C-alpha positions in Angstrom: -28.3 -15.3 0.1 -31.4 -17.0 -1.3 -30.6 -20.4 -2.7 -32.5 -22.3 -5.4 -33.2 -25.6 -3.5 -37.0 -25.7 -4.0 -38.6 -22.5 -5.2 -42.3 -23.6 -4.8 -44.3 -23.8 -1.6 -46.2 -27.1 -1.3 -49.7 -27.2 -2.8 -52.6 -26.8 -0.5 -50.4 -25.7 2.5 -51.2 -22.5 4.2 -48.3 -19.9 4.7 -45.9 -20.4 7.5 -47.0 -18.7 10.7 -43.4 -17.5 11.3 -43.3 -15.7 8.0 -46.8 -14.1 8.3 -45.2 -11.6 10.7 -45.6 -8.4 8.8 -42.0 -7.2 9.1 -40.6 -10.6 8.0 -43.2 -10.9 5.2 -42.4 -7.4 3.8 -38.6 -8.2 4.0 -39.0 -11.3 2.0 -41.3 -9.5 -0.5 -38.6 -6.8 -1.0 -36.0 -9.5 -1.5 -37.9 -10.8 -4.5 -37.3 -7.5 -6.4 -40.8 -7.5 -7.8 -40.6 -3.8 -8.7 -38.6 -5.1 -11.6 -41.4 -7.3 -12.8 -44.0 -4.6 -13.4 -45.5 -5.2 -16.9 -43.2 -8.3 -17.3 -44.0 -10.0 -20.6 -44.0 -13.5 -19.2 -46.4 -12.6 -16.4 -48.6 -10.7 -18.9 -48.9 -13.9 -21.0 -50.0 -15.8 -17.9 -52.6 -13.2 -17.0 -54.0 -13.1 -20.5 -54.2 -16.9 -20.6 -55.9 -17.4 -17.2 -58.4 -14.7 -18.2 -59.3 -16.6 -21.4 -59.5 -20.0 -19.7 -61.7 -18.7 -16.9 -63.7 -16.5 -19.2 -63.1 -13.5 -17.0 -63.0 -9.9 -18.0 -60.3 -9.0 -15.4 -57.2 -10.9 -14.3 -54.2 -9.8 -12.3 -50.9 -10.8 -10.6 -50.9 -8.8 -7.3 -48.3 -8.1 -4.6 -49.6 -7.0 -1.2 -47.4 -4.4 0.2 -47.5 -2.5 3.5 -50.1 0.2 2.5 -51.2 -0.9 -1.0 -51.7 -3.7 -3.4 -49.7 -3.4 -6.6 -50.4 -5.2 -9.9 -47.4 -6.7 -11.6 -49.5 -7.5 -14.7 -53.2 -7.1 -15.4 -55.8 -7.3 -18.1 -59.2 -5.6 -18.2 -58.2 -2.9 -15.7 -56.4 0.4 -16.1 -55.4 1.0 -12.4 -51.9 -0.2 -11.3 -52.7 -0.5 -7.6 -55.4 -0.2 -4.9 -55.3 0.5 -1.2 -54.4 -2.6 0.8 -57.6 -2.1 2.9 -59.7 -2.8 -0.2 -57.6 -5.8 -1.3 -59.3 -9.2 -1.9 -55.9 -10.8 -2.5 -54.7 -9.8 1.0 -57.2 -12.4 2.2 -56.6 -14.9 -0.5 -52.9 -15.1 0.1 -53.3 -16.3 3.7 -54.8 -19.7 2.6 -53.4 -22.8 1.1 -56.1 -23.2 -1.6 -57.7 -20.7 -4.0 -60.2 -18.4 -2.4 -63.5 -18.3 -4.4 -66.2 -15.8 -3.8 -69.3 -16.6 -5.8 -71.2 -13.4 -5.0 -69.4 -10.6 -3.2 -72.7 -9.0 -2.1 -73.5 -12.1 -0.1 -70.0 -12.1 1.7 -69.9 -9.9 4.8 -66.2 -9.4 4.3 -66.6 -7.7 1.0 -70.2 -6.5 0.6 -69.3 -3.0 1.5 -65.9 -2.9 -0.2 -65.5 0.2 -2.4 -64.4 -2.1 -5.3 -67.7 -3.9 -5.1 -69.9 -0.8 -4.7 -67.9 1.2 -7.3 -65.6 0.4 -10.2 -64.7 -2.2 -11.2 -67.9 -3.5 -9.5 -66.5 -6.9 -8.4 -69.2 -9.5 -8.0 -67.1 -12.7 -8.5 -63.5 -13.3 -7.3 -61.2 -16.3 -7.4 -57.5 -15.9 -6.2 -54.8 -18.4 -5.9 -52.2 -17.5 -3.1 -48.7 -16.7 -4.2 -46.4 -18.0 -1.3 -42.6 -17.8 -1.2 -40.4 -20.8 -0.7 -40.0 -19.9 3.0 -43.8 -19.7 3.4 -44.3 -16.0 3.3 -47.6 -14.8 1.7 -46.8 -12.3 -1.1 -50.0 -11.8 -3.1 -52.3 -13.7 -5.5 -53.1 -14.6 -9.1 -56.7 -13.7 -9.4 -59.6 -13.4 -11.8 -62.6 -11.0 -11.4 -66.0 -10.9 -13.0 -68.7 -8.2 -12.8 -71.5 -10.7 -12.4 -71.9 -13.4 -9.8 -71.1 -17.1 -10.6 -73.1 -19.6 -8.7 -71.1 -22.4 -10.2 -67.8 -20.8 -9.4 -64.9 -22.4 -11.4 -65.0 -25.6 -13.4 -62.5 -28.3 -12.5 -60.4 -27.3 -15.5 -60.5 -23.6 -14.7 -59.5 -24.4 -11.1 -56.6 -26.6 -12.2 -55.5 -23.9 -14.7 -55.5 -21.3 -12.0 -53.3 -23.5 -9.8 -50.8 -24.4 -12.5 -50.5 -20.9 -13.7 -50.0 -19.6 -10.2 -47.0 -22.0 -9.9 -45.7 -20.4 -13.2 -46.1 -17.0 -11.6 -44.1 -18.1 -8.5 -41.3 -19.6 -10.7 -41.0 -16.3 -12.6 -41.0 -14.3 -9.3 -38.5 -16.7 -7.8 -36.2 -16.3 -10.8 -36.3 -12.6 -10.3 -35.3 -13.1 -6.7 -32.4 -15.4 -7.7 -31.3 -12.8 -10.2 -31.5 -10.0 -7.7 -29.7 -12.0 -5.1 -27.0 -13.1 -7.5 -26.5 -9.5 -8.6 -26.2 -8.3 -5.1 -23.6 -11.0 -4.3 -21.8 -10.1 -7.5 -21.8 -6.4 -6.6 -20.4 -7.2 -3.2 -17.7 -9.4 -4.6 -16.8 -6.7 -7.2 -16.6 -4.1 -4.5 -14.3 -6.3 -2.4 -12.2 -7.1 -5.4 -12.0 -3.4 -6.4 -10.9 -2.4 -2.9 -8.3 -5.2 -2.8 -6.9 -4.2 -6.2 -6.7 -0.6 -5.2 -4.9 -1.4 -2.0 -2.1 -3.5 -3.5 1.3 -1.8 -3.3 1.7 -1.4 -7.1 -0.1 -0.5 -10.3 -2.5 -3.2 -11.5 -4.3 -3.1 -14.9 -6.3 -5.1 -17.4 -6.7 -4.6 -21.2 -8.4 -6.3 -24.1 -6.4 -8.4 -26.5 -5.5 -5.4 -28.6 -4.0 -3.5 -25.6 -6.9 -1.1 -24.9 -6.8 -0.5 -21.1 -10.2 -0.7 -19.4 -9.1 -0.8 -15.8 -6.1 0.7 -14.0 -6.2 0.7 -10.2 -6.0 3.8 -7.9 -2.2 3.4 -7.4 -1.7 4.8 -11.0 -3.2 8.2 -10.1 -1.6 8.3 -6.7 1.9 7.6 -8.0 1.8 9.6 -11.3 -0.9 12.2 -10.8 -2.0 11.5 -14.4 -5.3 10.4 -15.9 -5.7 6.6 -16.3 -4.3 5.4 -19.6 -6.6 4.0 -22.3 -4.1 2.9 -24.9 -0.4 2.0 -24.8 0.6 5.4 -26.1 -0.9 7.1 -23.0 1.9 5.6 -20.9 4.5 7.7 -22.6 4.2 10.7 -20.3 4.8 8.4 -17.3 7.9 6.5 -18.6 11.4 8.0 -18.7 12.2 9.2 -22.2 15.3 7.0 -22.4 13.2 3.9 -21.6 10.1 4.6 -23.7 11.2 3.2 -27.0 12.5 -0.1 -25.7 9.7 -0.6 -23.2 6.9 0.2 -25.7 8.6 -2.0 -28.3 8.7 -4.9 -26.0 5.1 -4.5 -25.0 3.9 -4.2 -28.6 5.9 -7.3 -29.5 4.1 -9.2 -26.6 0.7 -8.0 -27.9 1.6 -9.4 -31.3 3.0 -12.7 -30.1 0.9 -13.3 -27.0 4.0 -14.1 -25.0 4.3 -12.8 -21.4 5.8 -9.3 -21.1 8.4 -8.4 -18.5 10.6 -5.3 -18.5 12.2 -2.8 -16.1 11.8 0.9 -16.7 11.6 4.2 -14.8 8.3 5.7 -13.8 7.9 9.4 -13.5 6.2 10.3 -10.2 3.8 13.1 -9.5 6.7 15.1 -7.9 8.8 14.8 -11.0 11.2 12.1 -9.6 11.7 8.7 -11.2 11.7 5.2 -9.7 12.6 1.9 -11.3 9.6 -0.4 -11.9 9.3 -4.0 -12.9 6.4 -4.3 -15.3 4.8 -7.8 -16.0 1.8 -8.8 -18.1 0.2 -12.1 -19.2 -2.5 -12.9 -21.6 -5.3 -15.2 -20.3 -8.4 -16.7 -21.7 -11.6 -15.3 -20.3 -14.0 -17.1 -22.6 -14.1 -19.7 -25.4 -12.9 -17.2 -28.0 -11.8 -14.2 -25.8 -8.5 -13.3 -24.3 -7.4 -10.4 -22.1 -4.2 -9.0 -20.7 -3.6 -8.6 -17.0 -0.5 -6.7 -15.7 1.3 -5.2 -12.7 3.9 -2.5 -12.2 5.9 -3.1 -9.0 8.4 -0.7 -7.5 11.9 -2.3 -7.6 13.8 1.0 -7.2 15.5 -0.1 -4.0 16.6 -3.5 -5.4 17.7 -1.9 -8.7 19.9 0.7 -7.0 21.2 -1.9 -4.6 22.1 -4.0 -7.5 23.9 -1.1 -9.2 25.8 -0.5 -6.0 26.9 -4.1 -5.8 27.9 -4.2 -9.5 30.0 -1.0 -8.9 31.6 -2.6 -5.9 32.2 -5.9 -7.8 33.7 -4.0 -10.7 36.0 -2.1 -8.4 37.1 -5.2 -6.6 37.6 -7.0 -10.0 39.7 -4.0 -11.2 41.9 -4.2 -8.1 42.4 -8.0 -8.7 43.4 -7.3 -12.3 45.8 -4.7 -11.0 47.3 -7.3 -8.6 47.8 -9.7 -11.6 49.6 -6.9 -13.4 51.7 -6.0 -10.4 52.7 -9.6 -9.8 53.5 -10.1 -13.5 55.6 -6.9 -13.5 57.5 -8.0 -10.4 58.3 -11.4 -11.9 59.6 -9.6 -15.0 61.7 -7.2 -13.0 63.2 -9.8 -10.7 64.1 -12.1 -13.6 65.7 -9.5 -15.7 69.3 -10.2 -16.3 69.0 -13.7 -14.9 69.0 -16.1 -17.8 69.0 -19.1 -15.5 65.4 -18.3 -14.4 64.1 -16.7 -17.7 62.3 -19.9 -18.8 60.6 -20.3 -15.4 59.7 -16.6 -15.3 58.1 -16.9 -18.8 56.1 -19.9 -17.6 55.0 -18.1 -14.5 53.9 -15.0 -16.4 51.9 -17.3 -18.7 50.1 -18.8 -15.7 49.3 -15.3 -14.4 47.9 -14.3 -17.8 45.8 -17.5 -17.8 44.5 -16.7 -14.4 43.6 -13.2 -15.6 41.7 -14.7 -18.5 39.8 -17.1 -16.2 39.0 -14.1 -14.0 37.2 -12.4 -16.9 34.4 -15.0 -16.6 33.5 -13.9 -13.0 33.6 -10.2 -13.7 30.0 -8.8 -14.0 29.1 -7.3 -17.4 32.5 -8.2 -19.0 31.4 -11.3 -20.8 33.4 -14.5 -21.5 36.2 -14.9 -23.9 34.6 -18.2 -25.2 31.0 -18.9 -26.0 30.9 -22.6 -25.4 31.1 -24.7 -22.2 34.2 -26.6 -23.4 35.9 -23.3 -24.2 35.1 -21.9 -20.8 36.5 -25.0 -19.1 39.7 -24.8 -21.2 40.2 -21.2 -20.2 39.6 -21.8 -16.5 41.9 -24.9 -16.3 44.7 -23.4 -18.4 46.5 -21.8 -15.4 46.8 -25.3 -13.8 48.4 -27.0 -16.8 52.1 -28.0 -16.8 54.1 -27.8 -20.1 54.8 -31.2 -21.5 52.3 -32.9 -19.2 48.6 -33.7 -19.6 47.2 -32.7 -16.2 43.6 -32.4 -17.4 41.4 -33.3 -20.4 38.1 -32.0 -21.6 35.7 -34.0 -23.8 32.2 -33.6 -25.1 30.2 -31.4 -27.5 30.7 -27.7 -27.8 27.5 -26.5 -26.0 26.8 -22.9 -26.5 26.4 -20.7 -23.4 24.8 -17.3 -23.0 26.3 -14.3 -21.2 24.1 -14.8 -18.1 25.1 -18.4 -17.7 28.8 -17.7 -18.0 29.2 -16.2 -14.6 27.6 -19.0 -12.5 29.4 -21.7 -14.6 32.7 -19.9 -14.2 32.2 -19.7 -10.4 31.4 -23.4 -10.2 34.4 -24.6 -12.2 36.8 -22.0 -10.9 35.9 -23.2 -7.4 36.4 -26.8 -8.4 39.8 -26.0 -10.0 40.9 -23.9 -7.0 39.9 -26.6 -4.5 41.7 -29.2 -6.7 44.9 -27.0 -6.8 44.7 -26.6 -3.0 43.6 -30.1 -1.8 43.0 -32.4 -4.7 44.5 -33.9 -7.8 46.1 -30.7 -9.1 47.9 -30.2 -5.8 50.4 -33.0 -6.6 52.4 -33.8 -9.8 50.8 -37.2 -10.4 47.2 -36.0 -10.1 45.0 -35.5 -13.2 41.5 -34.1 -13.9 39.2 -35.2 -16.6 36.0 -33.3 -17.5 33.3 -34.9 -19.6 30.4 -32.8 -21.0 27.2 -34.6 -22.0 24.3 -33.2 -24.0 20.7 -34.6 -23.3 22.0 -36.9 -20.6 19.8 -39.5 -18.9 16.9 -38.8 -21.4 16.0 -35.7 -19.4 17.1 -33.1 -21.9 19.6 -31.8 -19.3 23.2 -31.0 -19.7 25.6 -33.0 -17.4 29.2 -32.4 -16.6 31.3 -35.0 -14.8 34.5 -33.7 -13.0 36.7 -36.6 -12.1 40.0 -36.2 -10.1 42.5 -39.1 -10.1 44.7 -38.6 -7.1 45.3 -42.1 -5.8 49.1 -41.5 -5.2 48.7 -38.0 -3.8 48.0 -38.9 -0.2 45.1 -36.4 0.1 43.2 -35.7 3.4 39.8 -37.2 4.1 36.5 -36.0 3.0 35.5 -34.3 6.2 38.6 -32.0 5.9 37.5 -30.7 2.5 33.9 -29.6 3.2 33.2 -26.0 4.0 32.3 -22.7 2.4 33.5 -23.8 -1.0 31.0 -26.7 -1.1 28.1 -24.4 -0.1 29.1 -21.9 -2.8 29.1 -24.7 -5.4 25.7 -25.9 -4.3 24.2 -22.4 -4.3 25.5 -21.7 -7.8 24.3 -25.0 -9.2 20.9 -25.3 -7.5 20.1 -21.6 -7.0 21.3 -20.0 -10.2 21.1 -22.8 -12.7 18.3 -24.8 -11.2 20.4 -27.9 -11.4 21.7 -30.8 -9.3 25.1 -31.3 -7.6 26.5 -34.7 -6.5 29.9 -35.2 -4.9 31.4 -38.6 -4.4 34.8 -39.5 -2.8 36.7 -42.7 -3.4 40.2 -44.2 -3.0 41.0 -42.9 -6.5 40.0 -39.3 -5.7 36.9 -37.3 -6.3 33.9 -37.4 -8.7 31.6 -34.5 -9.1 28.5 -34.7 -11.3 26.6 -31.6 -12.2 23.3 -31.5 -14.1 21.3 -28.5 -15.2 18.5 -27.7 -17.8 19.5 -26.4 -21.2 17.3 -23.4 -20.7 19.7 -22.3 -17.9 22.6 -21.8 -20.3 20.8 -20.4 -23.3 20.4 -16.9 -21.9 
């Protein structure tokens, strides 16, 4: 690619021998794209000016091609080209300084030239070479008179011819830069188009109002439909049950400018449907201009796998609930008619019911029975309480939690409670658990929960005996699902666990 380091060849220096090779010279001439400069207004102004300064009836900017000499701009002449064999400029372009012929009839090179013997009857010629930045001769800026000039050009006229020749080369070089930049842009656009068309999904762009101006080839390959131009055109490709919600969410994003993300079913060319994840963002492409860029990615396999897992989890949860019911029923049957164990049976059934309540938090799509973190903790710890004894306490603000956050939170604290009942403070009568909830802890805007077990008199096993799958599960839930932190500290008094997570993790 041509680069604009120095677009002018040094004054008074003849063309480079290496670039006077005709094939190389013609290649460089073609790279300038001079065909696009024929009758260029800027060049015409230069030609008109040099003609007036030099008091010449004819002036031209010429490009010497393989078989002919073309005029990019001219004054005083109707013809647009001449055969190269008759060209004066083909000689002038090979020098470093202007070529001045006072009387063509007295110059053996040109005395018999058809342009001297016939129209336009050249008797005086002055041409300044036009040389590319590499040193390739391209043509000349010339003036012509029909009468000889013994005095040639005045110093001012000679200077004007030189200065204006530089202006011509700047204009021609600008054209070359433009042509080179356009070719590079075309190549990049071609590469980008091929890349976008080859991605394994639908990619699109639209203006700020949602008018689609580009949709890649995957759209037609998947749907067999014409490319959409407006949002309504997508209706035939989206499952009827999904259209209203999907289009509503997209229009809301167009209005608010917020990113769009939604799952819906795409109708394929064969009539089948596949689940797709559609995302779009609005981005600035200029000082006062924004555009939408989006993708539609196939998530059918993941979606169906998730459905299968949810079905399995629900089935497993249902069976666990049945076990609770069976155990509760067995307790009731075995204690019937035995007043001496009636109180114990009632307490045991209450514990089973509390466990059943806690289990609701980890069942997918069933939702919690409390909508605050403190309420969730109270429900989860209820099965481990002892009537008349304060085995645990919960303090702190009632921080609201969303449905999505309830499951990982329930898994975390259910695991802590279970471990405590097996190995920790809740495994012995003297042990206690305190839970403190903090809002905006440590000036980070995070929520922190401290789980403290007091089990000094319980004679519990050492730290190494308590690490295992449960610890990994806790860390995965805290760090992976909530994006938080998890710290566990053992002491002679028992165990301290500190959990921190961003507020945004529990809002949804």
